[in-house]
N, C-alpha and C positions, 0 to 999 in steps of 0.2 A: 436565202441570205440577202439581207438588204442593209443599206447604210442609213444612218440618221445624221443629218447635218444640223448643227446648232444646238445639240443636246449635250449638256455636261453633267447630267444627274444620273447617268447610268454607268454601271460597271462595264469594263471592256478590257481588251487585250491588245498589246502592240504587236508588231510583226514578228517579234521573237517569242511570242506566247506569254509575255509577262503581264500579269493582271494588274490593273490600276483600279482603285476604288473611286467612288463618286467624288467629284470635285477636286481631286488631287492632280497636280501637274504630272505629265509623263516625263520620266527621266530618259536621257540618252545613253545611260550606262557609264558615263564618265563623271558622275557626280554633279553634273550641271543640268539644271532644269531648262528645258528648251524654251519654256515661256519666259524665263528670266534672261537667257542668253540672247534670244532673238526678240527683242522688244520692238514692237511697231511704234513708229513715231506718232505722237499725239497730234490729232488733227482737230481743229476747231471748225465745226460745221455750222454755218449760219443759215437760218431759215430764210428762203427767198419767197416773196409773194408769187403765187401761181399766175401764169399769164392768163389774161382774159380769154375765155372760151367763146367761140361763136355760138349762136343759137342753134345751129345744126339744121338738118333737113327735116321738115315736118313729115309725119307719116302720110299725110294726104297727098304728098307729091311723089311718093314711091310708086313704081310701076310693076310691083309684084305683091302677092298677098302676104299679109302679116296677121297672124292669128294668136289667140290666147287659149291655153289649156291649163289643167291643174292635175297633178299626180294624185290619184285617189287614195291618199294615205289614211284618211279618216272616214272613208266611205262606209255607210251603214244604211240599213233600211228598217231600222227598229221602229221609227215613228212614221206611220203611214200619212201621206199628204196628197194622195190622188186615188182615183178608183181602181187603177191597176194594182196598187199596193193593198187596197182594201179587199180585193178578191183573193189575196194570198194569206195564208196563215203566217204566224211569226216564224215558224221553222222553215216554211217555203221561201220566206224573204231573207233567210240567212245568207249573207254574201261570203263567197270564198275570195278573200282578198288576194291570194296568190294568183288565182285565175283572172280576177279583174285587172291586176297589174299586167299580166301577160297580154290580155286583150287590149289594154290601153297602150302598151308599148308598141304593139304591132300597128295600131292606128297612128300613133304619134310618129313613129319612124318613117312610115310611108308619107304622111303629110309633109314632114320636114324635108323631103326631097324636092318639093315644089313650092314651099312657102317658108317664111321665117316664123318660128313658133316660140313664143314666150311661155314660160311656165309660171303661173301665179303661185306664190308661196303657200304651202299647205298650212292650215290652221287647225289644231286639234279641237275636236268637239263639234265640228260642223259636218253632219252626215251627207249633205248634198253639195258641198263646195266644189266638187269636180264638175258639176253641171254649170259651167261658166256662161252658157248662153243666156242664163237668167241674171247674171251679175250686173250687166249694164248694156248700154248700146252706144257705140261710137256714131257720131253724126257726120257723114261725109260731106254734107252740103255747107257746113260751117267754114268760115275763112281761117279759123285756127283749129288745131286738133282739140276736139271737144267730146266728152263722154258724159252720159247720164248714168250714174250708179243707181242701182235699184232701191226702191222702197218696197220691201217684200210684204205680200199678204200671207204667204205661207210661213207659219210660225217657226218651224225648224230652221228656216233660212235667215231669219232676222239676225243681224250681226255680221254676216258675210260681207256686206257692203263696206265695212270699215277697212278690211284688207284690200278690197278692190280700189277704194278711194286712195289709199296710200300708194298702191302700185302705180296707178295712173298719174298721181301727183309727181312721183319720181320720174315718170316718162314725159313730164312737161306738158301734160294735158290740162286743159281747162276742165275741172271736175265739178259737176253739179249733181245734186240730189233733189228729187221732187219734195215740195213742202208736205207737211202732214195733211193739210187741207187746201183746197182750191175752190173758190166760189161757194164756200160753205159745205163742200163735200169732202169726205176722206179720200186721200190719194194713195193709189198703189200703181207701181209700174215695174214690171219684172223683165226688163232687159230686151235684147234683140229677139228673144224667143217670142215676144209679143209685138215687136215694132220692127218692121222690115223696110229697109231702104230700097226704093225702086230706081229712081234717078233724080238728079237735081235735088229739089227740096220736097219731092213726093215720097210719101211713106204709106204703108198700110199698117194700121194698128188694131190689135184685138182688144176687146173689153168684155166685161160681164163675168169673167171667171177669176183670173189672177190679177190682171191689170184693170184698173177702173177707167171709166170714160173721163172722169175728172183728171186723171193722170195724163191722158192723151191731150185733153184740152189745155192743160198747163204747158205741156211740151210744145204744142202748136203755137201758142202765144209767146212763149219764152224764146223759141229758136226759129221763129218765122218759117214754120213747117206747114205743108199741106198733108193732112193725114186722112186717108180713106178709112172710115170706120168699118170694122168687121166684128160682128157680135158672135161670141162663142156660145154654141148651144149644145154641143155634144160633150158630156162630161169626160169621155175618154180621149177627146181631142181638145185638151184644156189649154193649149197654147197655140198661137198662130202658126208656128212651124210644124204643127201637126196637120195643118190644112193647106198651107201655101208654101211654095218654093220658088224663089226668083231664079229664072234661067238666064235672062238678059234684062236690060233696062226696058225692053218692049214685050217680054213674054214671061208668064208665070204659070206654074202648075198650081191648080186649085181644085179642091174637093167642092164642087159646086152644090152638091146635095146638102151641105151644111151652111151654105151662104144665103143670106136674104137677098131679095130683089134689089134693094137699094145699093147694097155693097157690090153686087154683080154689075149693075149698070154703071156705077162709078168706076170700077176696075176696067170694064170694057171700053170706056172712053179713053183710057190711057195705055192699056196693055192687051196683047193677045192672051186669052185664057185657054190653057190646055187642061181639059177636064180629067180628073182622076177619080176613081170610084171610092166609095166609103170604105169598102173592104181593103183597098190598097192604101188608103190614108191611115187606117188603123194598123196596117202592117208596116207603116213608116216610109211610104214612098216619097213624102215631102220632107222627111227628117234627114236629109242628106247634106253633103258639102260639095260646093262647086269649086273645082280647081281649074287652072288654065286649060288642061287637056282632058280632064276627067270629071265624072260624077262619082262621089263616094256615097255608098249607102250600106246600111247594115242588113244582114239577113242570117237567120239561123238555119237555112235550108239544109246545110250539111248534117244537121243533127235531127232532121225530121224524116220520118218514114215515108217512102214513096207511096202515093195513093191516099195519104191522109188529107183531110181538108186543109190543114195548115200548110202542108207541102204544096198543094195545088194553088193556094193563095200566094205563097212566096214565089212559086215558079211564074205565075201570071204577072206578079209585080215586077219581077226581074225582066221578063220579056217586054213589058211596057216601058220600063226605064231604058232598056237597050234601044228601043225604037226612038224614044225621045232624044237620047244621047246621040244616036247616029244622025239625026236631023240637025243637031247643033254642033256636030263635029267633036263629040266627047265620048271617050270610052267609059264603060261602067266598071267600077271596082267595088267588090263586096267585102265586108268585114263582119265578123261575129262579135257582138258586144253583149252576149247573153247575160252576163253577171249584172249588167246595168239595167236589164229589163226588170229586175227585182225592185228597182226604185221607180219603175214606170218610165224609164228613160230610153232614148234611142240615140243614134250617132250624133245628130246635130246638137244635142244637149251638151256634148263634151267640148264644144268649140264656140268661141266668141271672135267675131271679126274686129281686128284693129284697123286693117286696111283691106278693102276689096279691090280687085282689079275690075276694069270696065265700068267704073262708076260714071254715069253721065253728069254733065255740068249744067244742063239747061234747067231753068226754073219752070214752075207750073203756074198757070194763071188762075185756075179754078181751085177753090179751097172747099173741101168737105168740112174740115174744121179750120176756119180761116186763121192765119197768123196775123201779126201786126200789119198795118198799112205799109205799102211798099216804099212810101216816101220817107219813112222813118229810117234812121241809121241802121246798118246791118247789125245783127246781134253781137258780132265780135267787137264792134266799136262802142257798144253800150255797156254801162255798168262796169267800166274799166277797173274800178276799185275792188270789185269782187273777184277779179282774176287771181288765180294762184300763181 
């Protein structure tokens, strides 16, 4: 039994069981309509202008993590766009949405205990929208809250950036999207999955698979960034988050076997490199999430038979992550996101950082892709007319 308030278009009954029809006033049994007998005095309400609101606290000044996720209401794997999906038949790629939602909720509810989690509105027709790590990248080094929304190379994802741009615009971010071309080359940039913040204005950027080198060059120049280039060579590790995981502003996990010498030397000058094997990388050891006291990673080990090759790889991966976590004072938490494997996705794909904790503030002197000269005004002070 429930009550409806403010509805006058339903049949109902009074306390004595007398039925009243839609829209008719209820009688008190004395021939007097209650609505006529007890007339409320008319009040004239004048609209008052709302008080001016302060600008509020920018996200970059918060001291706790703020993340973005998207409920997978339109999740599908019908259109393959990576080698993992190509290896599966259409029937093998069929996603059980009920199971995917349960797995998503388990992850979301755990993360929400340690972070503020915004949910991006779901838009019908986008099979990969839940993989928000590709939607854009927030730039912690900028003096105002700034986000680059993606220019996708993957055709099924084109159009997702419109929802993302509206969302961040409402959040009072400065929203920018890469141009179609830069220095005569086509531009693609697929979010934080390919562009990882290390500290200050230092980033690592992947190219040659989903994100173009021209996209990284545009970002470096536009936002006064130092970007260490990382060329993607393994088709199964097609984003940077499949190869690299930032532990602290001074240490990263990296699959060195897929890194070229130039990238390794550049990273070694700025960070400690903790090597992870190719087998562990393909099992998702770098596709995790760092929380204040935990490392989150996905693993289907509970569904694997002991003694199988896949089980041994997962067990070894978990042991390696536990060792690394213990060194940095973080416990390991495992989640199964097996329905998302059918899209070729792992845990980190489901999360975009709006605010990371422990972001450094120091700038870098050496540029791999140099930004504008330091004597120029900061990016937040230039092109003020283009701000949103």
